[in-house]
N, C-alpha and C positions, 0 to 999 in steps of 0.2 A: 652344563656349560658351567666351568667356575664362577662363583660370587664372592664379590667380597662381604662380610658379616654386617649386619645392619647395626649402627652405632648410635642410630639419633646425634643430638645436639653435639658430642664428641668427633662427630666426623667433619665437624666445620674447622676444628683446630688447624689442620695444614692451611686452611685458607686464610685463618686468623697471623697464621705464622707467615705467610708470605706476603700480607699487610703489612704486617709490623716489621717485616723485614726492610721491605720498600721503604717505608715512613722511618724505622729506625735510621737504617742508611742516610737519610737525605737529611734528617736532625741533625747525626751525630759529625756530617761531613760538611753539613751546610749549604748542601748540592743537594735536589732531589732527582737529578739524575745522576748524578755519579755513579752508581750500581745500575748496572745494566738491568732491565725489569725480567729478563727470561732469565737472568742467574738468582733473583728474588723468587721467579716461580719455580725454579729449580729446587729452591730450600725447602721450599712448601712441598713438593714432590717427593722428596727424599722423606720429610717428616712425615706423611702420607705413609710411606712403608713399616714404619715404626708403630705409629698411633692407630690406625686403622685396622680391625680384626681379620682376619682370614688368611688364606695360602699367599704366597710372594708371586704363584701364576696369574691366581686370579687378579692381582692389585695390577700386575704388568698388563693381563690383558685388558684391564680396565682403561689403562691408562693410553695404551694403542689405541682402542678405540675409540675415545674421545679426541685423540690428535689426529685420527682418520677421518671424524665426522665430515661427512659431503658439505656439511654448513661452515664445517671449519676450514677446509681445503677450499672450499668456493672461494672465502674470505681471503685466504693468503693468494690465491692466483690473482684476484683482483688488485691485494695491493701491489705485488710486481708489475702488473702492466700499467697502474697508477706511478710507480715510480720511475718505471719507463719513459713514460708519456713526459712527465716533470721533467726528466733530465734531458732529453733530448730537444725539448721546446725552450728549458734554458740553454742549452748550448749556440740553437740558432738565434739566440737574442731576442725571444719573445717576452721575457719578463722586462729586458731593458725597454722594448719597443712599447708594451703595454704602459709603462710607468711612464714614459717622453710623453704618451699621446694623452694620456687623462691630465697631465701637472702642464702641459701646455694650452689644455682648452679651459682652465679653473682661474677666474678672477683672484688675485691677492687675499682680498676680504673674506673670499668662501674656501681658502685652502683647508680648512678643517671640514669642511662637507666634500670638500674634492679628495682628499684622501680618506675617508668614508666610503664615498662610491669606488673609489679605488681599490680598496680593500677588498670591497664586497664584490666587484669583479674580477679580480686577480685571485682572490681565495677560492672562489666559485669555479675557475676555472683549473685551479691547480690542486686543488684539495688539503692543503698545508697551512693551517693557523701560522706555525712556527717560521714556515718560510717564507710567507707573507712579510710578517713582522720584518724578519731578516733585511727582505727585500727595500721594505718604503721606511722601517723605523730611521735609519741614518738621514732619509728624506724629511722625514716629517720633523725631526729637531732639527736639521739645517734650514729649513724655511723658517719656522718657528722661532731661530735666531736671527734671521734675517729680516724679519716681517714683525708687526705688532701683535700677530697670532698667539694667544695665549699658549706654551708648549705642552700644560697638563690636558688643555682641551684638545690638542692635534694628538696626542697620545691615547686619550679616551676615546678620540674619533675613529683611532686606527684600529684600538683593541675590539670596538663596537663592530667595526666593518669585517673583520677577520672572523670573528665569531659566528657573526650572521652570515657566512661564507663558510666556515666550518660545519656551520649547524644544517646547510642546505645544499652544499657541494655533492654531487653524484658520485666524486672519485674522493670523498673525503672519509677517511677510516672510520669515523665516527657514524655516520651515515650508511657506511657498508654494515659496521656491526649491529647501527640497530636494525636496520630491513632484516639482516639473516636471523638474527637472533628472535626477531618477533614473528619470521616467514610471511614477510608481505615485500611487494615490489618497490623499488625505488620510485617510482612514480605516481603511486599512492602516497606514498609516505613524505615526497615532496609536496603534494597539494595540500594535505591537511597540514604539514608543518608551517607552509607558506600564509596560511590564513592564521596563525597563531603570530610567525615572526613577520610579517607583511606590515601590517599593522605600526608594528613596533617599531621596524625600519623607517617606513612613513613619518612617522612622528617625530622622529631622530633627525630626519632630513630637515622636518619643518623648523624646529630648535635651532638646527644648525644655519638653516636662512635667517632666520631671527637673529641669532647671534653675530652672523655676516653684515645686518642691518645696525648693530651698535653703534651709537656715538663712538668715535675713535678708532674703529675697525678699519686696516690699511688699507688702502686701494692704491698705494703705490704699485708700479709695474715691479714683475720679478723676473729674474735671467731663469725660464724654465728649459729643459733640454727640449727639443723637438726634432733630433736627427733618427728617424726610423723608417721603416718598411712596413708598406702594410700587408704585404705577404708573412710577415713575423707575426702576425695577428690572427691571420686564417685558422692554424690550429686549436687556438682558444676558442675562437668563435665557433669552429666546427663542432668540438666538442661540446660547447654550451647547447647549440642546438641540437644536435642526434639525441643528445642527453634529454633535454627538456620533451623532443617529442616521442619519445618513450623505446628509442632503439635501445639495444641488451648491452649492458656497461662493456662489455668481454669486446664487442663489435668498437661501439664508441673509442674505446680507449686503444684499441688497434689501427684503428683507422686515423686517431689523433698522432700516435706515435709517426705511422707510416707519413702523413702530412708533416709534421714537422722534420722528418728527415728528409722529402723532398724540398722544402722550403731551404733546407740547409745545402742540400746538394747543389740546388738550381744556383744558389748565392754565392757558393764556394765556401761557405763558413765549416762547412763539414765535407768530409770523406766517406765513401762506403765503409771504410774499416773505423773511422773516426764514429760514424752514426751507430754501428755494432758496441764499439765500446760504450758508448753513453748509453744505450739499452741494457747494457751488463750494468755498468754504474748505478742506473736507476733501478736494476734489481736489487742489487747489492745495499743499495740505501734504503732497501725495506726488510733488510734482515732482522732487525731488531723487534718490529710490529709481527713480521711473518712468525717468527718464533716465539714470541709472547702469546701471539693468539692461538698457533698449534698445542705448548706447553698448557696452556690456561684452559683448551678445552680439554687435555689429558688429565689437567689435574679436576677440574669439574666433573669428568665422568667418574672418576675416583669419589669424589665426595658424594656424588648425587647417588651411586650405587649403595654407599654408606647410609644412605638415609639422612644426609645432612642437608641436601638443598628441600626435603620434604618438611623437615624439621623446620628450618628457617621458612619456608611458606606457610607453614602451621602456626609459628609466633607472629609473622607480619599480618597474617590473613585474623588472627585472633583480635588486632585493633582497627579491623576493616570491617566496617557495618554497612556498606553498599558502595554504587559502582563510584560516587565521587570521591568517597575514602580511599576504595582502590587507586584512583588516579594519583591521589595525593601520596599513597604510599609509594607509589613507582615511582614519583618524582622523587619522594624522601630518601629512597632508597638508593638510588645511584647518585644524589648529590652528595650524602653521606660518604658513598664509597670513595666520590671522585676527591673530596675533602681530606680524606686520609691517604691515597695514593697519589695526587696531583696529576693524573693522566686520565683522561675523558674516556680513550676508547678502551683501555683497559678496566673501566667503571663500568661501560656496557658491557663486555664482555663479560664479565664477573656477575654483575646483576640482570643482564638481558633472560637467561631461562627461569627465574624466578619471577621477574616481570611478566612474562609468557605465560606463566601458570596462573597470577595474577589475573592476568586479563582475562584469561578464559573462563577463571572461575565466576568475575563478577562482571563479564558480558561488555568488557572495554573493548573496543574496537581495534586491533591490532594495528592499524594505519596510526590510531592517535596514540598507542604504547609506544610505538617507535620512535613518535613525534617527541613526546612527553620526554623517553630517555635520553633521547641526543639535545632538546633542547636545555635541559637542568646539569647535563653533563658540561654543556658549552658553558651555561650561566657559572656553575663554580669554578670550573676551568681558569675561566676567563679572569674572575676575580681572586682567585690564590694568591696571595704574595710570595708564596713560594713556586707559583706555576711558571713553567717555561715562558710564556706570552710576555707576563709582567716582567720577569726577570730581566730578558732581551732587552724591551722596550727602557728599562732604566741603566742597562748597562750604556747606553749610546749619551745618556746625557750628565757624566761625570758628578752625579751624585746634588744635580740641582733640582731634581724633581723626584719626590717620594711614590710609594705604591698608595697613600693614602691621597694624594694629589689626584693620581688617576682615577683611581675611586671615584672620587666626586665628579669625575666628568665623562665615565663611563655609562653615558644617557642609556645608549641603546640596551645593555645587558638589563638595567632596573627597568624599563618599557618591554622586555621580552618576560620578564618574571610577571609583569603585572598583567599581560595580556595570556599568558598562560595558565595563571590562576582564574581569571577570565573565562577561558576555553574550558576549565575542570567546573566552575559554579553556574557557568551559563548554557545555555543549549546552542550558539550559535553555530559551530562546529560540529557538532552532534548532529542538526539538521542537515547539514553538508553532507556528511558522512554517510546518512540516511537515505542520500536522494543518489549517490553514487556507489555504483555497484565497486569491488574491489576488483584489481584485475586479475586475471589467472597468472600465479606466483611463477616467476622463472626465476634462475640461476641469480640475476642481480634485485 
């Protein structure tokens, strides 16, 4: 079989071109999502054909081999199913019903807490932090304007809840990417991840409860929507329950999509043709991340075969002197990449293979490496002033709130950082892992 010639550190240049193209376009256009990420990857792939040594046939074969890798294809199929479920459940009113239920149950002085919990539930069920913020952002801003609740506190709570869900949702693309690149089951990663994120979330809830009891906190009644059907909530609840008990993610998403369709058909909000159209719209909504994952897999294989991944591993490993240092290295690797390209899923896909090699070399359990990849990508993504999450939230405030104001109230993300460091430097997570054998790895 033809192979690309080994080029050492030079093999990383196509990856750098990809990152710099993505980052440079965002800076120049003042919009880090203006240039579609698959196009940026395409620029990196084209440069690889010129920079890497070897025959064109060898490079094409490596590209196709990477694009068609079983982990990449599995990831892409899950993206499609996740998109279908999100589209159909939204079309039948599931998002509106969830929002109405949550807000109708929350006293006004605890609106910030209610927004945090609602974001946690909605994001855990839907798997998209951007979608969650789009759905809840206007409501959070409007409720803050109509009450004495601090708008920065409302937005910081929304951001924290969204990133908690993004980090832990079974259908989040970050979770999918982290578990696939580290070759562990979603159930195992969820349990380890929850040991770190759970205490941070509970402490955030406590702080928001205290904030609600502060003198001056509004207790006036608010007009909250309450017109919803319980059946519209069933698909979300079903997905959460099935995922938590360990049902294969393909089965979970398929059942969730069908359940949403049944609700829509029975209530008249969808016809059979409309259901199929929503499924397809869900598929197409994942086109960018589908192409991004596939093309990134191809570029990664070209770079790997040329010795770039090995070179990077050796350099990173040179600064690692033990298990704790390896965990810090994995965390810093994904955090730095995310800061550069403002996309947590891309960061995990790019750094995942290196993180897997580091974890194997220094004895870091794959469940913990998957959790750290997801956690640090979400922390950085949530705090980036040019990240989609903060930019969308601020767009609803008409300039009355800055990203610095949001930073000051993003309590959950700072607590998550603290507990993740605690998990690295203390044995409480490792003791749990040592008592829990990893589940046999399945497709998800």
